[in-house]
mmCIF file of the N, C-alpha and C atoms, coordinates in Angstrom:
data_MODEL
# 
_entry.id   MODEL 
# 
loop_
_atom_site.group_PDB 
_atom_site.id 
_atom_site.type_symbol 
_atom_site.label_atom_id 
_atom_site.label_alt_id 
_atom_site.label_comp_id 
_atom_site.label_asym_id 
_atom_site.label_entity_id 
_atom_site.label_seq_id 
_atom_site.pdbx_PDB_ins_code 
_atom_site.Cartn_x 
_atom_site.Cartn_y 
_atom_site.Cartn_z 
_atom_site.occupancy 
_atom_site.B_iso_or_equiv 
_atom_site.pdbx_formal_charge 
_atom_site.auth_seq_id 
_atom_site.auth_comp_id 
_atom_site.auth_asym_id 
_atom_site.auth_atom_id 
_atom_site.pdbx_PDB_model_num 
ATOM 1   N N  . MET A 1 1  ? 0.833  -1.173 0.000   1.00 0.00 ? 1  MET A N  1 
ATOM 2   C CA . MET A 1 1  ? 0.000  0.000  0.000   1.00 0.00 ? 1  MET A CA 1 
ATOM 3   C C  . MET A 1 1  ? 0.879  1.237  0.000   1.00 0.00 ? 1  MET A C  1 
ATOM 4   N N  . GLY A 1 2  ? 0.385  2.260  -0.633  1.00 0.00 ? 2  GLY A N  1 
ATOM 5   C CA . GLY A 1 2  ? 1.122  3.511  -0.681  1.00 0.00 ? 2  GLY A CA 1 
ATOM 6   C C  . GLY A 1 2  ? 0.169  4.692  -0.662  1.00 0.00 ? 2  GLY A C  1 
ATOM 7   N N  . LEU A 1 3  ? 0.736  5.830  -0.441  1.00 0.00 ? 3  LEU A N  1 
ATOM 8   C CA . LEU A 1 3  ? -0.033 7.066  -0.405  1.00 0.00 ? 3  LEU A CA 1 
ATOM 9   C C  . LEU A 1 3  ? 0.251  7.838  -1.670  1.00 0.00 ? 3  LEU A C  1 
ATOM 10  N N  . ILE A 1 4  ? -0.768 8.274  -2.326  1.00 0.00 ? 4  ILE A N  1 
ATOM 11  C CA . ILE A 1 4  ? -0.617 9.092  -3.524  1.00 0.00 ? 4  ILE A CA 1 
ATOM 12  C C  . ILE A 1 4  ? -0.925 10.533 -3.134  1.00 0.00 ? 4  ILE A C  1 
ATOM 13  N N  . ALA A 1 5  ? 0.035  11.406 -3.402  1.00 0.00 ? 5  ALA A N  1 
ATOM 14  C CA . ALA A 1 5  ? -0.139 12.816 -3.053  1.00 0.00 ? 5  ALA A CA 1 
ATOM 15  C C  . ALA A 1 5  ? 0.131  13.668 -4.290  1.00 0.00 ? 5  ALA A C  1 
ATOM 16  N N  . ASP A 1 6  ? -0.738 14.601 -4.534  1.00 0.00 ? 6  ASP A N  1 
ATOM 17  C CA . ASP A 1 6  ? -0.577 15.540 -5.636  1.00 0.00 ? 6  ASP A CA 1 
ATOM 18  C C  . ASP A 1 6  ? 0.160  16.761 -5.105  1.00 0.00 ? 6  ASP A C  1 
ATOM 19  N N  . ILE A 1 7  ? 1.377  16.969 -5.551  1.00 0.00 ? 7  ILE A N  1 
ATOM 20  C CA . ILE A 1 7  ? 2.191  18.080 -5.069  1.00 0.00 ? 7  ILE A CA 1 
ATOM 21  C C  . ILE A 1 7  ? 2.194  19.174 -6.130  1.00 0.00 ? 7  ILE A C  1 
ATOM 22  N N  . GLN A 1 8  ? 1.679  20.315 -5.757  1.00 0.00 ? 8  GLN A N  1 
ATOM 23  C CA . GLN A 1 8  ? 1.589  21.464 -6.652  1.00 0.00 ? 8  GLN A CA 1 
ATOM 24  C C  . GLN A 1 8  ? 2.562  22.543 -6.199  1.00 0.00 ? 8  GLN A C  1 
ATOM 25  N N  . PRO A 1 9  ? 3.028  23.391 -7.132  1.00 0.00 ? 9  PRO A N  1 
ATOM 26  C CA . PRO A 1 9  ? 3.855  24.531 -6.718  1.00 0.00 ? 9  PRO A CA 1 
ATOM 27  C C  . PRO A 1 9  ? 3.040  25.459 -5.818  1.00 0.00 ? 9  PRO A C  1 
ATOM 28  N N  . PRO A 1 10 ? 3.690  26.161 -4.892  1.00 0.00 ? 10 PRO A N  1 
ATOM 29  C CA . PRO A 1 10 ? 2.951  27.055 -3.991  1.00 0.00 ? 10 PRO A CA 1 
ATOM 30  C C  . PRO A 1 10 ? 2.350  28.233 -4.751  1.00 0.00 ? 10 PRO A C  1 
ATOM 31  N N  . ASP A 1 11 ? 1.245  28.761 -4.218  1.00 0.00 ? 11 ASP A N  1 
ATOM 32  C CA . ASP A 1 11 ? 0.632  29.932 -4.835  1.00 0.00 ? 11 ASP A CA 1 
ATOM 33  C C  . ASP A 1 11 ? 1.438  31.184 -4.474  1.00 0.00 ? 11 ASP A C  1 
ATOM 34  N N  . LEU A 1 12 ? 1.074  32.309 -5.063  1.00 0.00 ? 12 LEU A N  1 
ATOM 35  C CA . LEU A 1 12 ? 1.826  33.552 -4.905  1.00 0.00 ? 12 LEU A CA 1 
ATOM 36  C C  . LEU A 1 12 ? 1.912  33.982 -3.442  1.00 0.00 ? 12 LEU A C  1 
ATOM 37  N N  . GLU A 1 13 ? 0.816  33.914 -2.717  1.00 0.00 ? 13 GLU A N  1 
ATOM 38  C CA . GLU A 1 13 ? 0.811  34.336 -1.309  1.00 0.00 ? 13 GLU A CA 1 
ATOM 39  C C  . GLU A 1 13 ? 1.750  33.479 -0.463  1.00 0.00 ? 13 GLU A C  1 
ATOM 40  N N  . THR A 1 14 ? 1.764  32.185 -0.720  1.00 0.00 ? 14 THR A N  1 
ATOM 41  C CA . THR A 1 14 ? 2.645  31.285 0.022   1.00 0.00 ? 14 THR A CA 1 
ATOM 42  C C  . THR A 1 14 ? 4.107  31.578 -0.297  1.00 0.00 ? 14 THR A C  1 
ATOM 43  N N  . LYS A 1 15 ? 4.400  31.807 -1.575  1.00 0.00 ? 15 LYS A N  1 
ATOM 44  C CA . LYS A 1 15 ? 5.778  32.113 -1.968  1.00 0.00 ? 15 LYS A CA 1 
ATOM 45  C C  . LYS A 1 15 ? 6.264  33.401 -1.319  1.00 0.00 ? 15 LYS A C  1 
ATOM 46  N N  . VAL A 1 16 ? 5.409  34.423 -1.284  1.00 0.00 ? 16 VAL A N  1 
ATOM 47  C CA . VAL A 1 16 ? 5.782  35.696 -0.654  1.00 0.00 ? 16 VAL A CA 1 
ATOM 48  C C  . VAL A 1 16 ? 6.039  35.485 0.836   1.00 0.00 ? 16 VAL A C  1 
ATOM 49  N N  . ALA A 1 17 ? 5.184  34.709 1.496   1.00 0.00 ? 17 ALA A N  1 
ATOM 50  C CA . ALA A 1 17 ? 5.366  34.441 2.932   1.00 0.00 ? 17 ALA A CA 1 
ATOM 51  C C  . ALA A 1 17 ? 6.671  33.693 3.198   1.00 0.00 ? 17 ALA A C  1 
ATOM 52  N N  . ILE A 1 18 ? 7.011  32.733 2.355   1.00 0.00 ? 18 ILE A N  1 
ATOM 53  C CA . ILE A 1 18 ? 8.260  31.983 2.503   1.00 0.00 ? 18 ILE A CA 1 
ATOM 54  C C  . ILE A 1 18 ? 9.448  32.918 2.367   1.00 0.00 ? 18 ILE A C  1 
ATOM 55  N N  . LEU A 1 19 ? 9.418  33.786 1.363   1.00 0.00 ? 19 LEU A N  1 
ATOM 56  C CA . LEU A 1 19 ? 10.531 34.711 1.139   1.00 0.00 ? 19 LEU A CA 1 
ATOM 57  C C  . LEU A 1 19 ? 10.642 35.746 2.253   1.00 0.00 ? 19 LEU A C  1 
ATOM 58  N N  . GLN A 1 20 ? 9.518  36.226 2.768   1.00 0.00 ? 20 GLN A N  1 
ATOM 59  C CA . GLN A 1 20 ? 9.572  37.187 3.865   1.00 0.00 ? 20 GLN A CA 1 
ATOM 60  C C  . GLN A 1 20 ? 10.150 36.545 5.118   1.00 0.00 ? 20 GLN A C  1 
ATOM 61  N N  . LYS A 1 21 ? 9.808  35.301 5.365   1.00 0.00 ? 21 LYS A N  1 
ATOM 62  C CA . LYS A 1 21 ? 10.368 34.582 6.514   1.00 0.00 ? 21 LYS A CA 1 
ATOM 63  C C  . LYS A 1 21 ? 11.872 34.409 6.343   1.00 0.00 ? 21 LYS A C  1 
ATOM 64  N N  . ARG A 1 22 ? 12.295 34.033 5.165   1.00 0.00 ? 22 ARG A N  1 
ATOM 65  C CA . ARG A 1 22 ? 13.721 33.858 4.875   1.00 0.00 ? 22 ARG A CA 1 
ATOM 66  C C  . ARG A 1 22 ? 14.455 35.196 4.978   1.00 0.00 ? 22 ARG A C  1 
ATOM 67  N N  . ARG A 1 23 ? 13.832 36.248 4.476   1.00 0.00 ? 23 ARG A N  1 
ATOM 68  C CA . ARG A 1 23 ? 14.435 37.575 4.507   1.00 0.00 ? 23 ARG A CA 1 
ATOM 69  C C  . ARG A 1 23 ? 14.627 38.054 5.939   1.00 0.00 ? 23 ARG A C  1 
ATOM 70  N N  . SER A 1 24 ? 13.684 37.751 6.800   1.00 0.00 ? 24 SER A N  1 
ATOM 71  C CA . SER A 1 24 ? 13.789 38.197 8.195   1.00 0.00 ? 24 SER A CA 1 
ATOM 72  C C  . SER A 1 24 ? 14.951 37.511 8.904   1.00 0.00 ? 24 SER A C  1 
ATOM 73  N N  . ARG A 1 25 ? 15.314 36.310 8.470   1.00 0.00 ? 25 ARG A N  1 
ATOM 74  C CA . ARG A 1 25 ? 16.464 35.619 9.051   1.00 0.00 ? 25 ARG A CA 1 
ATOM 75  C C  . ARG A 1 25 ? 17.783 36.193 8.552   1.00 0.00 ? 25 ARG A C  1 
ATOM 76  N N  . ASN A 1 26 ? 17.792 36.760 7.336   1.00 0.00 ? 26 ASN A N  1 
ATOM 77  C CA . ASN A 1 26 ? 19.031 37.232 6.721   1.00 0.00 ? 26 ASN A CA 1 
ATOM 78  C C  . ASN A 1 26 ? 19.205 38.738 6.760   1.00 0.00 ? 26 ASN A C  1 
ATOM 79  N N  . GLY A 1 27 ? 18.366 39.441 7.455   1.00 0.00 ? 27 GLY A N  1 
ATOM 80  C CA . GLY A 1 27 ? 18.476 40.891 7.505   1.00 0.00 ? 27 GLY A CA 1 
ATOM 81  C C  . GLY A 1 27 ? 17.340 41.543 6.748   1.00 0.00 ? 27 GLY A C  1 
ATOM 82  N N  . ASN A 1 28 ? 17.396 42.838 6.667   1.00 0.00 ? 28 ASN A N  1 
ATOM 83  C CA . ASN A 1 28 ? 16.316 43.599 6.071   1.00 0.00 ? 28 ASN A CA 1 
ATOM 84  C C  . ASN A 1 28 ? 16.547 43.808 4.582   1.00 0.00 ? 28 ASN A C  1 
ATOM 85  N N  . ALA A 1 29 ? 15.503 43.902 3.823   1.00 0.00 ? 29 ALA A N  1 
ATOM 86  C CA . ALA A 1 29 ? 15.567 44.183 2.389   1.00 0.00 ? 29 ALA A CA 1 
ATOM 87  C C  . ALA A 1 29 ? 14.333 44.981 2.006   1.00 0.00 ? 29 ALA A C  1 
ATOM 88  N N  . ALA A 1 30 ? 14.274 45.396 0.772   1.00 0.00 ? 30 ALA A N  1 
ATOM 89  C CA . ALA A 1 30 ? 13.165 46.211 0.287   1.00 0.00 ? 30 ALA A CA 1 
ATOM 90  C C  . ALA A 1 30 ? 11.843 45.448 0.386   1.00 0.00 ? 30 ALA A C  1 
ATOM 91  N N  . ASP A 1 31 ? 10.755 46.185 0.622   1.00 0.00 ? 31 ASP A N  1 
ATOM 92  C CA . ASP A 1 31 ? 9.444  45.560 0.814   1.00 0.00 ? 31 ASP A CA 1 
ATOM 93  C C  . ASP A 1 31 ? 8.947  44.823 -0.434  1.00 0.00 ? 31 ASP A C  1 
ATOM 94  N N  . GLY A 1 32 ? 9.207  45.360 -1.599  1.00 0.00 ? 32 GLY A N  1 
ATOM 95  C CA . GLY A 1 32 ? 8.713  44.749 -2.829  1.00 0.00 ? 32 GLY A CA 1 
ATOM 96  C C  . GLY A 1 32 ? 9.545  43.581 -3.310  1.00 0.00 ? 32 GLY A C  1 
ATOM 97  N N  . LEU A 1 33 ? 10.646 43.280 -2.622  1.00 0.00 ? 33 LEU A N  1 
ATOM 98  C CA . LEU A 1 33 ? 11.560 42.238 -3.070  1.00 0.00 ? 33 LEU A CA 1 
ATOM 99  C C  . LEU A 1 33 ? 10.904 40.862 -3.084  1.00 0.00 ? 33 LEU A C  1 
ATOM 100 N N  . ALA A 1 34 ? 10.231 40.492 -2.030  1.00 0.00 ? 34 ALA A N  1 
ATOM 101 C CA . ALA A 1 34 ? 9.597  39.175 -1.960  1.00 0.00 ? 34 ALA A CA 1 
ATOM 102 C C  . ALA A 1 34 ? 8.534  39.017 -3.036  1.00 0.00 ? 34 ALA A C  1 
ATOM 103 N N  . LEU A 1 35 ? 7.744  40.038 -3.258  1.00 0.00 ? 35 LEU A N  1 
ATOM 104 C CA . LEU A 1 35 ? 6.708  39.976 -4.288  1.00 0.00 ? 35 LEU A CA 1 
ATOM 105 C C  . LEU A 1 35 ? 7.326  39.899 -5.680  1.00 0.00 ? 35 LEU A C  1 
ATOM 106 N N  . PHE A 1 36 ? 8.391  40.655 -5.916  1.00 0.00 ? 36 PHE A N  1 
ATOM 107 C CA . PHE A 1 36 ? 9.068  40.638 -7.212  1.00 0.00 ? 36 PHE A CA 1 
ATOM 108 C C  . PHE A 1 36 ? 9.606  39.236 -7.520  1.00 0.00 ? 36 PHE A C  1 
ATOM 109 N N  . ILE A 1 37 ? 10.289 38.636 -6.565  1.00 0.00 ? 37 ILE A N  1 
ATOM 110 C CA . ILE A 1 37 ? 10.859 37.305 -6.782  1.00 0.00 ? 37 ILE A CA 1 
ATOM 111 C C  . ILE A 1 37 ? 9.748  36.268 -6.943  1.00 0.00 ? 37 ILE A C  1 
ATOM 112 N N  . ALA A 1 38 ? 8.751  36.323 -6.073  1.00 0.00 ? 38 ALA A N  1 
ATOM 113 C CA . ALA A 1 38 ? 7.655  35.346 -6.125  1.00 0.00 ? 38 ALA A CA 1 
ATOM 114 C C  . ALA A 1 38 ? 6.885  35.423 -7.433  1.00 0.00 ? 38 ALA A C  1 
ATOM 115 N N  . THR A 1 39 ? 6.779  36.607 -8.001  1.00 0.00 ? 39 THR A N  1 
ATOM 116 C CA . THR A 1 39 ? 6.072  36.770 -9.264  1.00 0.00 ? 39 THR A CA 1 
ATOM 117 C C  . THR A 1 39 ? 6.868  36.207 -10.430 1.00 0.00 ? 39 THR A C  1 
ATOM 118 N N  . ASN A 1 40 ? 8.187  36.332 -10.364 1.00 0.00 ? 40 ASN A N  1 
ATOM 119 C CA . ASN A 1 40 ? 9.027  35.948 -11.495 1.00 0.00 ? 40 ASN A CA 1 
ATOM 120 C C  . ASN A 1 40 ? 9.575  34.527 -11.431 1.00 0.00 ? 40 ASN A C  1 
ATOM 121 N N  . ILE A 1 41 ? 9.619  33.917 -10.272 1.00 0.00 ? 41 ILE A N  1 
ATOM 122 C CA . ILE A 1 41 ? 10.067 32.532 -10.141 1.00 0.00 ? 41 ILE A CA 1 
ATOM 123 C C  . ILE A 1 41 ? 8.829  31.673 -9.941  1.00 0.00 ? 41 ILE A C  1 
ATOM 124 N N  . ARG A 1 42 ? 8.583  30.776 -10.869 1.00 0.00 ? 42 ARG A N  1 
ATOM 125 C CA . ARG A 1 42 ? 7.327  30.025 -10.828 1.00 0.00 ? 42 ARG A CA 1 
ATOM 126 C C  . ARG A 1 42 ? 7.506  28.552 -10.496 1.00 0.00 ? 42 ARG A C  1 
ATOM 127 N N  . SER A 1 43 ? 8.725  28.096 -10.244 1.00 0.00 ? 43 SER A N  1 
ATOM 128 C CA . SER A 1 43 ? 8.921  26.655 -10.106 1.00 0.00 ? 43 SER A CA 1 
ATOM 129 C C  . SER A 1 43 ? 8.775  26.168 -8.671  1.00 0.00 ? 43 SER A C  1 
ATOM 130 N N  . ASN A 1 44 ? 9.819  26.258 -7.864  1.00 0.00 ? 44 ASN A N  1 
ATOM 131 C CA . ASN A 1 44 ? 9.752  25.655 -6.535  1.00 0.00 ? 44 ASN A CA 1 
ATOM 132 C C  . ASN A 1 44 ? 10.404 26.543 -5.478  1.00 0.00 ? 44 ASN A C  1 
ATOM 133 N N  . VAL A 1 45 ? 10.263 26.142 -4.230  1.00 0.00 ? 45 VAL A N  1 
ATOM 134 C CA . VAL A 1 45 ? 10.752 26.931 -3.107  1.00 0.00 ? 45 VAL A CA 1 
ATOM 135 C C  . VAL A 1 45 ? 12.277 27.030 -3.120  1.00 0.00 ? 45 VAL A C  1 
ATOM 136 N N  . ARG A 1 46 ? 12.947 25.982 -3.510  1.00 0.00 ? 46 ARG A N  1 
ATOM 137 C CA . ARG A 1 46 ? 14.403 26.002 -3.558  1.00 0.00 ? 46 ARG A CA 1 
ATOM 138 C C  . ARG A 1 46 ? 14.914 27.085 -4.513  1.00 0.00 ? 46 ARG A C  1 
ATOM 139 N N  . GLU A 1 47 ? 14.276 27.214 -5.659  1.00 0.00 ? 47 GLU A N  1 
ATOM 140 C CA . GLU A 1 47 ? 14.678 28.258 -6.610  1.00 0.00 ? 47 GLU A CA 1 
ATOM 141 C C  . GLU A 1 47 ? 14.321 29.647 -6.095  1.00 0.00 ? 47 GLU A C  1 
ATOM 142 N N  . LEU A 1 48 ? 13.215 29.773 -5.373  1.00 0.00 ? 48 LEU A N  1 
ATOM 143 C CA . LEU A 1 48 ? 12.848 31.055 -4.763  1.00 0.00 ? 48 LEU A CA 1 
ATOM 144 C C  . LEU A 1 48 ? 13.929 31.521 -3.791  1.00 0.00 ? 48 LEU A C  1 
ATOM 145 N N  . GLU A 1 49 ? 14.307 30.626 -2.893  1.00 0.00 ? 49 GLU A N  1 
ATOM 146 C CA . GLU A 1 49 ? 15.319 30.979 -1.907  1.00 0.00 ? 49 GLU A CA 1 
ATOM 147 C C  . GLU A 1 49 ? 16.664 31.236 -2.576  1.00 0.00 ? 49 GLU A C  1 
ATOM 148 N N  . GLY A 1 50 ? 16.987 30.476 -3.616  1.00 0.00 ? 50 GLY A N  1 
ATOM 149 C CA . GLY A 1 50 ? 18.232 30.693 -4.347  1.00 0.00 ? 50 GLY A CA 1 
ATOM 150 C C  . GLY A 1 50 ? 18.274 32.060 -5.004  1.00 0.00 ? 50 GLY A C  1 
ATOM 151 N N  . ALA A 1 51 ? 17.152 32.493 -5.573  1.00 0.00 ? 51 ALA A N  1 
ATOM 152 C CA . ALA A 1 51 ? 17.087 33.815 -6.192  1.00 0.00 ? 51 ALA A CA 1 
ATOM 153 C C  . ALA A 1 51 ? 17.272 34.918 -5.153  1.00 0.00 ? 51 ALA A C  1 
ATOM 154 N N  . LEU A 1 52 ? 16.662 34.756 -3.997  1.00 0.00 ? 52 LEU A N  1 
ATOM 155 C CA . LEU A 1 52 ? 16.822 35.734 -2.921  1.00 0.00 ? 52 LEU A CA 1 
ATOM 156 C C  . LEU A 1 52 ? 18.277 35.801 -2.467  1.00 0.00 ? 52 LEU A C  1 
ATOM 157 N N  . ILE A 1 53 ? 18.894 34.651 -2.262  1.00 0.00 ? 53 ILE A N  1 
ATOM 158 C CA . ILE A 1 53 ? 20.284 34.609 -1.818  1.00 0.00 ? 53 ILE A CA 1 
ATOM 159 C C  . ILE A 1 53 ? 21.197 35.258 -2.857  1.00 0.00 ? 53 ILE A C  1 
ATOM 160 N N  . ARG A 1 54 ? 20.977 34.967 -4.143  1.00 0.00 ? 54 ARG A N  1 
ATOM 161 C CA . ARG A 1 54 ? 21.805 35.560 -5.207  1.00 0.00 ? 54 ARG A CA 1 
ATOM 162 C C  . ARG A 1 54 ? 21.659 37.071 -5.257  1.00 0.00 ? 54 ARG A C  1 
ATOM 163 N N  . LEU A 1 55 ? 20.434 37.573 -5.142  1.00 0.00 ? 55 LEU A N  1 
ATOM 164 C CA . LEU A 1 55 ? 20.232 39.020 -5.174  1.00 0.00 ? 55 LEU A CA 1 
ATOM 165 C C  . LEU A 1 55 ? 20.894 39.717 -3.991  1.00 0.00 ? 55 LEU A C  1 
ATOM 166 N N  . VAL A 1 56 ? 20.730 39.155 -2.799  1.00 0.00 ? 56 VAL A N  1 
ATOM 167 C CA . VAL A 1 56 ? 21.328 39.752 -1.606  1.00 0.00 ? 56 VAL A CA 1 
ATOM 168 C C  . VAL A 1 56 ? 22.850 39.694 -1.689  1.00 0.00 ? 56 VAL A C  1 
ATOM 169 N N  . ALA A 1 57 ? 23.401 38.568 -2.159  1.00 0.00 ? 57 ALA A N  1 
ATOM 170 C CA . ALA A 1 57 ? 24.856 38.443 -2.281  1.00 0.00 ? 57 ALA A CA 1 
ATOM 171 C C  . ALA A 1 57 ? 25.406 39.419 -3.313  1.00 0.00 ? 57 ALA A C  1 
ATOM 172 N N  . HIS A 1 58 ? 24.732 39.540 -4.444  1.00 0.00 ? 58 HIS A N  1 
ATOM 173 C CA . HIS A 1 58 ? 25.191 40.453 -5.493  1.00 0.00 ? 58 HIS A CA 1 
ATOM 174 C C  . HIS A 1 58 ? 25.169 41.903 -5.005  1.00 0.00 ? 58 HIS A C  1 
ATOM 175 N N  . SER A 1 59 ? 24.103 42.288 -4.334  1.00 0.00 ? 59 SER A N  1 
ATOM 176 C CA . SER A 1 59 ? 24.018 43.664 -3.832  1.00 0.00 ? 59 SER A CA 1 
ATOM 177 C C  . SER A 1 59 ? 25.099 43.925 -2.787  1.00 0.00 ? 59 SER A C  1 
ATOM 178 N N  . SER A 1 60 ? 25.420 42.912 -1.998  1.00 0.00 ? 60 SER A N  1 
ATOM 179 C CA . SER A 1 60 ? 26.472 43.055 -0.999  1.00 0.00 ? 60 SER A CA 1 
ATOM 180 C C  . SER A 1 60 ? 27.847 43.198 -1.658  1.00 0.00 ? 60 SER A C  1 
ATOM 181 N N  . LEU A 1 61 ? 28.088 42.423 -2.702  1.00 0.00 ? 61 LEU A N  1 
ATOM 182 C CA . LEU A 1 61 ? 29.380 42.474 -3.390  1.00 0.00 ? 61 LEU A CA 1 
ATOM 183 C C  . LEU A 1 61 ? 29.630 43.806 -4.079  1.00 0.00 ? 61 LEU A C  1 
ATOM 184 N N  . ILE A 1 62 ? 28.596 44.359 -4.690  1.00 0.00 ? 62 ILE A N  1 
ATOM 185 C CA . ILE A 1 62 ? 28.795 45.627 -5.404  1.00 0.00 ? 62 ILE A CA 1 
ATOM 186 C C  . ILE A 1 62 ? 28.518 46.837 -4.513  1.00 0.00 ? 62 ILE A C  1 
ATOM 187 N N  . GLY A 1 63 ? 28.072 46.592 -3.296  1.00 0.00 ? 63 GLY A N  1 
ATOM 188 C CA . GLY A 1 63 ? 27.830 47.678 -2.349  1.00 0.00 ? 63 GLY A CA 1 
ATOM 189 C C  . GLY A 1 63 ? 26.607 48.519 -2.675  1.00 0.00 ? 63 GLY A C  1 
ATOM 190 N N  . ALA A 1 64 ? 25.608 47.900 -3.290  1.00 0.00 ? 64 ALA A N  1 
ATOM 191 C CA . ALA A 1 64 ? 24.392 48.622 -3.653  1.00 0.00 ? 64 ALA A CA 1 
ATOM 192 C C  . ALA A 1 64 ? 23.223 48.127 -2.809  1.00 0.00 ? 64 ALA A C  1 
ATOM 193 N N  . GLU A 1 65 ? 22.293 49.022 -2.593  1.00 0.00 ? 65 GLU A N  1 
ATOM 194 C CA . GLU A 1 65 ? 21.088 48.675 -1.840  1.00 0.00 ? 65 GLU A CA 1 
ATOM 195 C C  . GLU A 1 65 ? 20.047 48.118 -2.804  1.00 0.00 ? 65 GLU A C  1 
ATOM 196 N N  . LEU A 1 66 ? 19.350 47.069 -2.373  1.00 0.00 ? 66 LEU A N  1 
ATOM 197 C CA . LEU A 1 66 ? 18.263 46.529 -3.185  1.00 0.00 ? 66 LEU A CA 1 
ATOM 198 C C  . LEU A 1 66 ? 17.074 47.468 -3.091  1.00 0.00 ? 66 LEU A C  1 
ATOM 199 N N  . ARG A 1 67 ? 16.628 47.966 -4.234  1.00 0.00 ? 67 ARG A N  1 
ATOM 200 C CA . ARG A 1 67 ? 15.473 48.861 -4.240  1.00 0.00 ? 67 ARG A CA 1 
ATOM 201 C C  . ARG A 1 67 ? 14.455 48.358 -5.246  1.00 0.00 ? 67 ARG A C  1 
ATOM 202 N N  . PHE A 1 68 ? 13.287 48.105 -4.751  1.00 0.00 ? 68 PHE A N  1 
ATOM 203 C CA . PHE A 1 68 ? 12.182 47.703 -5.600  1.00 0.00 ? 68 PHE A CA 1 
ATOM 204 C C  . PHE A 1 68 ? 11.005 48.589 -5.267  1.00 0.00 ? 68 PHE A C  1 
ATOM 205 N N  . PRO A 1 69 ? 10.327 49.098 -6.270  1.00 0.00 ? 69 PRO A N  1 
ATOM 206 C CA . PRO A 1 69 ? 9.181  49.963 -5.979  1.00 0.00 ? 69 PRO A CA 1 
ATOM 207 C C  . PRO A 1 69 ? 8.069  49.171 -5.322  1.00 0.00 ? 69 PRO A C  1 
ATOM 208 N N  . THR A 1 70 ? 7.324  49.844 -4.495  1.00 0.00 ? 70 THR A N  1 
ATOM 209 C CA . THR A 1 70 ? 6.147  49.235 -3.891  1.00 0.00 ? 70 THR A CA 1 
ATOM 210 C C  . THR A 1 70 ? 5.122  49.048 -4.997  1.00 0.00 ? 70 THR A C  1 
ATOM 211 N N  . LEU A 1 71 ? 4.651  47.837 -5.147  1.00 0.00 ? 71 LEU A N  1 
ATOM 212 C CA . LEU A 1 71 ? 3.709  47.558 -6.219  1.00 0.00 ? 71 LEU A CA 1 
ATOM 213 C C  . LEU A 1 71 ? 2.302  47.935 -5.772  1.00 0.00 ? 71 LEU A C  1 
ATOM 214 N N  . SER A 1 72 ? 1.696  48.822 -6.518  1.00 0.00 ? 72 SER A N  1 
ATOM 215 C CA . SER A 1 72 ? 0.334  49.224 -6.204  1.00 0.00 ? 72 SER A CA 1 
ATOM 216 C C  . SER A 1 72 ? -0.457 49.334 -7.503  1.00 0.00 ? 72 SER A C  1 
ATOM 217 N N  . ARG A 1 73 ? -1.732 49.301 -7.375  1.00 0.00 ? 73 ARG A N  1 
ATOM 218 C CA . ARG A 1 73 ? -2.600 49.418 -8.571  1.00 0.00 ? 73 ARG A CA 1 
ATOM 219 C C  . ARG A 1 73 ? -2.833 50.894 -8.856  1.00 0.00 ? 73 ARG A C  1 
ATOM 220 N N  . TYR A 1 74 ? -2.777 51.243 -10.112 1.00 0.00 ? 74 TYR A N  1 
ATOM 221 C CA . TYR A 1 74 ? -2.984 52.648 -10.515 1.00 0.00 ? 74 TYR A CA 1 
ATOM 222 C C  . TYR A 1 74 ? -4.422 52.911 -10.827 1.00 0.00 ? 74 TYR A C  1 
# 
């Protein structure tokens, strides 16, 4: 006997929550960063966290602050 489970990629809200939790462990970043990454990475949580780590590392190496506009509806 076995268990059959349908595993789906997380929805946008879940991805944003995962990234915000990860961001809080690694320091502060721009508010729109989690939403930007979650919108553009559609595969899995590992790639989401990898994108966040790469962006933070790159900004640290070049000495630039991560700036993302607050996304709002016009």
